[in-house]
Each structure stands twice: as C-alpha cells, then as structure tokens.
Phi, psi and omega in degrees: 000131182289145178273135179288126182283142178248126179239126177222156174284163178297326177295319177297318178299318180298324179287326184278330188253151171291156182307317180293322176296317179298314181302319182279307185292319187259334183249010176062037179278181175216155176261152178299146178304145176065022180242338183287160183295335190246003184299328181241022184280132185236003182291141178287139178162199185242138174257118182256160175295129179290343180275325187221351178087002179298131177294124185250309186223149176255149175299337179294335180259006181273143177211164180272106181272349182080006184269341182094006175236153173303131181233138182226147178269351178195150172282166175301317180215127182300337178286349183273349176233149175234159180232159175209159178287138179233117180251016177289166180063019176070023179213166177263125174226165177253114181277143180249132180235153170291131182291337182275308186254353179078005182297140176289127181255321184162219181221161176240137183234153182271035183236028181270180182277170171298156010271351186261334186075010182253152174233103174277107183262106194242140176287132178302321183294345177274357186239154168232129183268137176238112181302153182306320183293348176251347183288146179292000000 
C-alpha cells in the first residue's frame, strides 16, 4: 500500500519542528554519536517519524550496533522508508528518508545482523517513541 505524501513549506516545517529536528529532518544533519535520546533506549514500542508520525521502526528490530545511534535491522514496512544515494563527506552512502514527509532519518549500511544484514543507523531527533502499551 502506497504511503500518502505530505507536502509542507520550509516555513511550515520550521514552525512544526524543534530546531534540532529541523536541522536533521529537513537539512540532512546528524547528531553526535552517543548523544541522542534513543541510542541506548531499550523500552518496547514503535519509533515514528518526528516530522509526520509515520511508524518507521519497531523496538523488536532494534539492536546495539555499538555506533552510538539507534540501529535497526529492518523498518516496520519497507514502504515507509525510501533511500537515495548520498555522496557527501567524500564517500558513497545510502541515505534513508521517511516515505511520507521526505525527512532525512539517517543512513543504511550492509553490516547489520540477520535476518536482513542491514543496519539502519537513524538519528534520535528524527524519531518519536511510542511505548507498546500506547501503540495501535
């Protein structure tokens, strides 16, 4: 099922998001390792896009990658994330975006655990956590 796209002006995004969320989601920023709210978070629940609320990752797919960012081996639904090539920093990486609002989430790398072998390395500021007892 296709995800409904959300379109807002940059001014609307600035009003809706906290400055750090705007920097990461809209300007493709990153937070320093081991500083985000969720890098060592272990509570069961759902991680939603901080920009639009789309469910992105489950705590069931979260693992400790040792990198200092929240890491997941798979999204809740592959249709909820999109990827693009990122050649910044003088290297090739795969950038991960929210499929609904286009917000920058982080990057995905091919060095994760089974069953996918992927590591979705996501900025905490791009996420909002919903505990399992509140998740649908």
